[in-house]
C-alpha positions, 0 to 999 in steps of 0.5 A: 395855726391850722393843720396841713390839709390832705387833698380830700379835706377842706382846710384853711391855713394862712396867706395870699396870692397873685394870678398868673398868666393862663394858657390859651389854645386855637387863637391867632395871636400877633405880637409886636414889642412894647406895652399894651397888648392886642390880641387878633381872633378869628370868628372860629376862635371867638367861639372857643373862648375863654379869652385870657384877661392877662394874655402877654401881648404887647404894643405899640403895633402895626399889622395888616388885616389882610387875613381871608379864609381863602383866596378868591377873585383878583387882587388887590383888595379893598377893605371896609368896616361894616359892622362893629368898631375898632378899639378907640385909637385904631383906624383901618384903611382901605388896604386893611391895615390897622394902625394906632395905639389903643386908648381903651381895654376891652373886647371889640368885635367887627366885621370887614367887607372885602372886595377884589378887583374883578369886573364886576367885583367879588366880595367876602365878609369876615368877622373879627375880634380884637381884645385889648389887654395889657401885658403883664409879667409872671407876677402880674406886674404890668410890663408896659409900666415899669416903676421908675428907679426900681432896681430889681431885688427879686422881691416885691417892693414899695416905691414912691414914684413921680407922675407927670399928668397931673404932677404928683407922687404915688406909691406903687408895688413893684413886682420882682421885675420892677413892673408896677403891680396894683393889688387886688387880692382875695381873702379866705381863698379856701374851699371850707364853705363849698357844699360837700356834694358840689366838691364831689360832683364837680371836683371828685373831692380834689382840693387841687381841682377846685383850686385850679378852677378858682384861680382861673376864675379869679384871674378871669375877673381881674383878681391878682393875689390871695390874701390871708386864710388860704388853702395851701392848694392855692399857693405857687409853692410847694408846702408840707403834706406833699401839696404841690405848687398850684398849676396857676402861680400867683403871688400871695401874702404870707399869713404870719399868724402869731396873734391868732396862734398864741391864743387858739393854737398854742400847743402847736407853738410848744406853749404850756398854756395860751397867752391870756386875752384881756377881754376875759377879765373885766368885772361890772365896773370895767369895759363890758361892750363888744369884746373880741380878742385882745392878746396879753402882748407883754406875757413872755410867752408872746416872744416865745410863741413868736419864735415858734410861729417863725420856725413852723412858717419856715418849715411849712415851705418845702422849697426851702422856707419863705425868706427867699420866696419871690411870690410873697407880696408882703408878710401880713403880721397877723389879723388885727381882730386878735388885738381889736382894741387897736382899731378905730379912734373911738368912733364906733365900737373900738375902745381904748386898749390902754384904758382897758388894760388899766381896768382889767384884772391883773390875775386870771385864775386857771392859768399856771402863770396867773399874771396879766403881764399887760397890767403889770406893764402898765404899772411898770410904765407909771412907776417909771413916769412918776419915779416910783412916787405914788403921791406924784401920781395922785396929784397929777390924776387928782385922786384926792390921795386915793392910791396908796401903792402902784402895786396890789393893796387889797385886791382887784375892785376893792384895793387901794393899789393902782394894780387894783383899779377896776374902772370904779373911780369915775371922778378921774377915769370917767366911764367912756371907753371910747373917747375918755370924755370925763377923764382926767387929762393927765391920766388920758396922757399916760393912757396914750403913752402906754397904748403907744408901748402896747402897740410896739410890743404887739407889732415890734416883737413880730417885725423883729422876730420875722426880720431875724430870718427874713430880710427880703420881704415887706411887713404889712400891719393891720388891718386898722381903721375898723368897720366904718373907717373913722381913723385910728388913734395917733399912738397906734399909728406911731407904734405901728410906724416905729415897730418897722411896719412897711404897709398899713391895712386900712378899711372902707365905708361904702355908705359914706366913702368920705368918711373912709377917705378922711380916715385913711388920709389921717392914717397916712398923714400921721405915718407916711406909709402906704396902704392896702384897703380891706373891702367887703360887701354884700347883696344879702337879699340877692344871694344864697344868704338870703334867709339871714336878711340882717346879716348883711355886710356893715356899711356895704349891703345892696338890694341886688348883686348888680347894685353891689357890683356898681357900688364896688366899681365906684368904690375902686375908683374912689380908693384909687384916687385917695390922696394924703394931704400932701397929694401923695396917692398912697393906696397900693390896692385892695383885699376883698373878703372873701372868695366864697359866701361864709356859713359861719357869719351868714353873710354874702361876703363872696364872689362864689356861693355855697354851690361854687357858682359865680355871681355873674348872672349866668352861673349862680342861677336855677338852670343847670349850665356850664361856665366859660371854662366848661365846669357845671354850674347853676342849680340854685334855689333862685336866680341871683344877679350879675356882681362880677361884670362890674367887678371885671370891668373896673379892675381892667380900667384901673390897670389901664389907668395905672398904666397911663399914669406911669407913662413918662 
């Protein structure tokens, strides 16, 4: 857990968010009731821009385009389209009346020639722009797509609804006003990696000013929420340290960070020492591949830390806690990097957590409490399975009678107790921590049973703790699947479901989407729970991270920003259509990593460079200029390409597709 941030200091705390309606000025707007929106602009207004991507305008509509800059000649007038085009689905007759139903979102400039009835006739030529957008409620839900069967609770919900064409079932978020919401959130929405001189020059070092501009830009690109590791200045509610609500209000995913905090911020939780990390307890015979973090979730301090985490989270929000906050899309139960071995199914770099526990040291030096409680829990699990009969275990695992006790008999790595095991007995353990090849099948079954218990302990404790205070919000567990997304082990998935998770975080593989589709499907088939997809990509060579050519995003690094954008659009379309074996569309949206490039990883994860320039082909360039919101941009070492135009277009298209799918 991080300390609170003053307005003049970078920091990231925890959370997520959805972009709200922007104000716009100087535009001629015509409103009629219903679902799609249409915005009519004169040429003068076009020059003023920017066009709000979520202007609250509605359809069906029928309006007259007989708007002339001044009266001339003799009425009546006739109108003719002479340049450009109307949005598909709209037509204009000679009287200047535009009617129809737009079938495509976008901005459509066109020119009309007006002819009067004089002899000889007089003519004037007028320029117009029509922008077709979807009307949104204050939380980003699509007004034209109310969720069938939804009863307003004042909070975000997930519901499975019937789709008429083609006949199918789709999981959707319902906003607090029961409108369909497809999540497009941004992780790590924080100023930490923006260059200090840029913060000073552009924002007078005010985080609040940076947050406003960032939310403004994110909304323009079609992102509608904020995910974990956010600046408090991005949130729509007031927080401690006198941080006010963001001026542009958006929903957010609350980051309940107990998994991280019991390891790294234990003092803030009032713990006398951190909870142990399994990754630090192996000898030469145990697991010795990549190991990020594995919290000892059977430690009693895990529950104590959760209780303290809940109190801190409740106190963070000055409006009266978070239990009744309508802006929260879901409560994210930690970053699964802190129980990294619960990810994956053995393909790739994710070991079996049960096998890790079975072969790790049961004592850690330097702690007041030196017991590794997860290994003690493994031994207790086996005692219950075998009625405390060590000979029965020896027979089932075919150990030749090696173990003399379930407990300690001679010390870790050298004794004859199950508690002493360090993985040296490959005759029954094998040495494959990923797929358990060469392992006695009965031992494998026991490890899978304990893996379920470990998952239940990791997530069930969090769910029950949060639910003791907050009965209103959804619980999001993950992210799982892991890099490459080959799926997740069945005991883990069952443990997540039985813990009370409502949504599963899953991942993607841009290089081989079919693998990701199969992995996501496997996870849905096992749990029946909808999912949000974690998505990250880079164009390392075409970014301000080009000095680190080997640090591109795994399974998703592209030569140029333009190709990165094209792949993003292709992937988002594919993700929208992912189904379970039963045909259910179960993806609720995506979460993008991250707002800015990342110094600590040296990776072009961002929508924005270190110099706070958008990768839109216009701002992340050498030449100084201004963006569409009037802020300075440019000044890069090279001209970087356009990622964000493709991003913006596919977001708009997906909104429209969801709108169409929910029309009954």
